[in-house]
C-alpha positions in Angstrom: 128.3 132.6 200.7 130.9 129.8 201.3 128.1 127.6 202.5 126.1 128.2 199.4 129.1 127.4 197.2 129.7 124.2 199.1 126.1 123.2 198.5 126.3 124.0 194.8 129.5 122.1 194.4 128.0 119.1 196.2 124.9 119.2 193.9 127.2 119.4 190.8 129.2 116.4 192.1 126.0 114.4 192.7 124.7 115.3 189.3 127.9 114.2 187.7 127.9 110.9 189.5 124.3 110.2 188.5 125.1 111.1 184.9 128.1 108.8 184.9 126.1 106.0 186.4 123.3 106.3 183.8 125.9 106.6 181.0 127.8 103.5 182.3 124.6 101.5 182.7 123.4 102.4 179.2 126.8 101.6 177.7 127.1 98.2 179.5 123.5 97.3 178.6 124.1 98.1 174.9 127.3 96.1 174.7 126.2 93.2 176.8 126.5 90.0 174.8 123.6 87.5 174.9 124.6 83.9 174.7 122.2 81.6 173.0 122.4 77.8 173.4 121.2 75.2 170.9 121.9 72.4 168.5 123.4 72.7 165.0 124.2 70.4 162.1 127.9 69.4 161.8 128.2 70.9 158.3 127.7 74.4 159.8 130.4 74.1 162.4 133.1 75.8 160.2 130.8 78.8 159.7 129.9 79.0 163.4 133.5 78.8 164.6 134.8 81.2 162.0 136.3 84.2 163.9 134.7 86.6 161.4 131.3 85.1 162.2 131.7 85.3 165.9 133.1 88.8 165.8 130.4 90.2 163.6 127.6 88.6 165.7 129.1 89.9 168.9 130.0 93.5 167.7 127.0 94.2 165.6 124.2 92.1 167.2 125.6 91.4 170.7 125.0 87.7 170.2 127.0 84.6 170.8 125.8 81.2 169.5 126.8 78.3 171.8 126.0 75.0 170.1 126.2 71.3 170.4 126.6 69.2 167.2 123.7 67.0 166.4 122.1 65.3 163.4 119.1 67.2 162.0 116.5 64.6 163.1 118.3 63.7 166.3 118.3 67.3 167.6 114.5 67.3 167.5 114.2 64.5 170.0 117.2 65.4 172.0 116.9 67.0 175.5 116.1 70.7 174.8 116.3 71.9 178.4 118.1 75.2 178.3 118.3 75.3 174.5 117.1 78.4 172.7 117.4 77.2 169.1 117.8 74.3 166.7 119.6 74.7 163.4 119.0 71.6 161.3 119.5 71.3 157.5 116.1 70.6 156.1 112.4 71.5 156.2 111.7 67.9 157.1 113.4 68.5 160.5 111.2 71.6 161.0 108.0 69.6 160.2 109.3 66.8 162.5 109.7 69.4 165.2 106.1 70.7 164.7 104.8 67.1 165.0 106.9 66.1 168.0 107.0 69.4 170.0 104.7 72.0 168.5 104.9 75.2 166.6 108.3 77.0 167.2 108.5 80.6 168.3 109.9 81.5 164.8 111.8 79.8 162.0 113.5 81.0 158.9 115.7 79.5 156.1 119.2 81.0 156.4 121.2 79.0 153.8 120.6 76.6 151.0 122.9 74.0 149.5 122.2 71.1 147.0 122.8 67.4 147.8 125.7 66.1 145.8 127.8 62.9 145.5 131.5 62.8 146.0 133.9 60.4 144.3 137.4 59.9 142.9 138.5 60.4 139.4 138.9 56.6 138.7 135.3 56.0 139.8 134.0 58.9 137.9 135.7 57.8 134.7 134.3 54.2 135.0 130.8 55.6 135.5 131.2 57.9 132.5 132.1 54.9 130.4 128.8 53.3 131.4 126.9 56.5 130.5 125.8 57.1 134.1 127.9 60.2 134.6 128.1 63.0 132.0 130.0 66.3 131.8 129.9 69.5 129.9 133.7 69.8 130.5 133.3 71.5 133.8 130.3 70.2 135.8 129.7 66.5 136.3 126.2 65.1 136.6 125.1 61.6 137.6 121.8 60.0 136.4 120.0 58.9 139.5 117.7 56.4 137.7 120.7 54.5 136.2 122.6 54.7 139.5 119.7 53.2 141.4 119.4 50.4 138.9 123.1 49.6 139.3 122.7 49.5 143.1 119.5 47.4 143.1 120.8 44.9 140.6 123.8 44.1 142.8 126.4 45.3 140.2 129.9 45.2 141.6 132.6 47.7 141.2 134.6 45.1 139.3 131.7 44.8 136.9 132.3 48.3 135.7 136.0 47.9 135.5 137.2 48.9 139.0 138.7 45.6 140.0 140.7 47.3 142.8 137.5 48.0 144.7 135.7 45.4 146.8 132.0 44.6 146.9 129.0 46.0 145.1 128.2 49.6 144.1 126.7 51.6 146.9 126.5 55.2 148.0 127.8 55.9 151.5 125.5 58.1 153.5 124.8 59.3 157.0 122.1 57.5 158.9 118.9 58.6 157.3 117.0 58.2 160.5 119.3 60.7 162.3 121.1 63.0 159.9 119.8 65.2 157.1 122.1 64.4 154.2 121.3 60.7 154.5 117.6 61.4 154.9 117.5 63.6 151.9 119.4 61.1 149.8 116.8 58.5 150.9 114.1 60.9 149.7 115.8 61.4 146.3 116.1 57.7 145.9 112.5 57.2 146.9 111.5 59.7 144.2 113.7 57.9 141.7 112.2 54.5 142.5 108.7 55.9 142.3 109.3 57.4 138.9 108.4 60.9 140.1 107.5 62.2 143.5 107.1 59.6 146.2 103.9 60.1 148.1 101.6 58.3 150.5 99.9 56.4 147.7 103.0 55.0 146.1 105.6 54.8 148.9 104.6 51.3 150.0 105.5 50.0 146.6 109.1 51.3 146.8 109.9 50.9 150.4 111.1 47.3 150.1 113.7 48.2 147.5 114.7 51.3 149.4 115.2 49.2 152.5 117.3 46.7 150.6 119.5 49.5 149.2 120.2 50.9 152.7 120.6 47.5 154.3 123.8 47.0 152.3 125.5 50.1 153.6 126.6 48.7 157.0 127.7 51.3 159.6 126.6 54.8 158.8 127.9 58.0 160.3 125.5 60.2 162.2 127.1 63.5 161.0 127.6 64.8 157.5 130.9 66.4 158.5 132.2 63.1 159.8 131.4 61.1 156.6 133.0 63.8 154.4 136.1 63.9 156.6 136.3 60.1 156.3 135.9 60.3 152.6 138.9 62.6 152.3 141.1 60.7 154.8 140.5 57.1 153.9 140.7 57.2 150.2 138.8 55.5 147.3 138.9 52.0 148.6 137.0 52.7 151.8 134.5 55.2 150.5 134.3 55.2 146.6 131.0 57.2 146.5 129.3 59.2 149.2 126.4 61.6 149.5 126.9 65.0 151.1 126.4 68.8 150.7 127.9 70.9 147.9 129.0 73.4 150.7 131.4 70.8 152.2 133.9 70.7 149.4 133.6 74.5 148.8 134.4 75.1 152.5 137.3 72.6 152.5 138.9 74.2 149.4 138.5 77.7 150.8 140.0 76.8 154.2 142.7 74.4 152.9 144.0 75.8 149.6 147.3 74.0 149.7 145.8 70.6 150.4 143.1 71.2 147.8 145.6 72.1 145.1 147.2 68.6 145.7 143.9 66.6 145.5 141.7 68.7 143.3 142.5 66.5 140.3 141.2 63.4 142.0 138.2 64.5 144.1 135.1 64.9 141.9 131.8 66.5 142.8 128.8 65.0 141.0 125.4 66.7 140.8 122.6 64.1 140.9 119.9 64.5 138.2 117.7 65.3 139.8 118.9 66.5 143.2 117.2 68.4 146.0 117.9 71.5 148.0 118.9 71.3 151.6 117.4 74.3 153.4 119.2 75.2 156.6 116.4 76.5 158.7 117.0 78.2 162.0 114.4 77.3 164.5 113.9 79.7 167.5 112.5 77.6 170.3 112.7 80.6 172.7 111.9 84.3 172.2 115.5 85.0 173.1 116.7 83.4 169.9 114.5 85.4 167.5 117.1 88.2 167.1 119.6 85.6 165.8 117.4 85.1 162.7 117.9 88.7 161.6 121.6 88.6 162.5 122.3 85.5 160.5 120.7 87.2 157.4 123.1 90.1 157.7 124.6 90.9 154.3 128.2 90.6 155.4 127.5 87.2 157.1 125.7 85.9 154.1 128.6 86.9 151.9 131.0 85.2 154.3 128.8 82.1 154.3 129.1 81.7 150.6 132.7 82.7 149.9 134.3 80.9 152.8 131.8 78.1 153.7 130.0 77.4 150.4 126.4 78.0 151.5 124.2 79.5 148.7 122.6 82.6 150.0 121.4 84.5 146.9 118.0 84.7 145.3 116.7 81.4 144.0 117.3 81.0 140.3 120.1 83.5 140.2 123.5 82.3 139.1 126.0 82.0 142.0 129.3 84.0 141.7 131.7 81.1 141.4 134.8 83.4 141.2 135.6 82.7 144.9 136.3 79.1 144.1 139.0 77.8 141.8 139.7 74.2 140.5 136.2 73.0 141.5 133.7 71.6 139.1 131.0 74.0 140.5 127.7 74.7 138.9 126.7 78.3 138.7 123.0 77.2 138.5 121.5 74.1 140.0 118.5 73.5 137.7 117.7 69.8 137.8 116.0 69.8 141.2 113.0 67.8 142.5 111.0 68.4 145.6 111.4 65.9 148.4 108.4 63.8 149.4 106.1 65.6 151.8 106.5 65.1 155.5 104.0 62.2 156.0 105.8 60.3 153.3 109.2 61.1 154.7 108.0 60.0 158.1 107.1 56.6 156.5 110.5 56.4 154.9 112.3 57.2 158.3 110.2 54.6 160.1 110.8 51.9 157.5 114.6 52.5 157.5 114.7 52.7 161.3 113.0 49.3 161.5 115.4 48.1 158.8 118.5 48.8 160.9 
């Protein structure tokens, strides 16, 4: 009898150990975090490094995004060994990837944000006197046709009454052959010079003028986050007018409310008429990164992306909830939008501007 009890106790113990082992294995497997490595545009670094972002990705989706900062076009040609994803800021980068590498495992647009110009109040006032900038009392818009004419004619800042500024009127951008915001502004300018949508039939007619405009810019940053940071730090004299993303100012104001309250009367966001949407498309270059596409479209993450980092995530055409942002001349709707030239035309623009540098 004692022997039977010992055998039974032993079997119970073995069963318990097996159950615990299976339970632990299942638990550890379900909570194991998968780290994905890739490249991301600098304008998304604030979102990626937000503790709320990392916590939600890890707890709900068991994912961690490990990234290196790179320009949208640069990341396509960069060494992708060991990289699971690319997260540029435009469809052009995706088409470039398809041409240079091949079809990705999967891709999806996660965020959108319009291209805008940033300036200071004194510059905005001078451009308003010339009829180049208009306002409805809240939102400021800049006429791209008139701005392009000013730049092409070599009009100086002094000519429009800004004698404290040196040189001719230009728009500071990132390098259009490396970074998306500069590339998109080049596309908007090409459309403006073509009098519609630049294409393979008319692009050769406008390339010389486009090259001339960019040849006057001198050194160009390779990252959108860097040029925006320099705009804020160096003041009106160094960078009177730059191209960037709407999200950059919204994120800065949300993260630095005290500083924003001090400079909000001087920093002005201008919506080009027309502008273009920057689509932040996540490119899974490996099967392991596919789950990140679903994770990044999580409702809570999308809400966080808008309210803290300024990325528009709602349905196209729907007015954005601007209540999260105060003291910013923010458009609820961005209606004056033009498609960028198609990829073959943008490739010609990139090649021409690369040869121009």
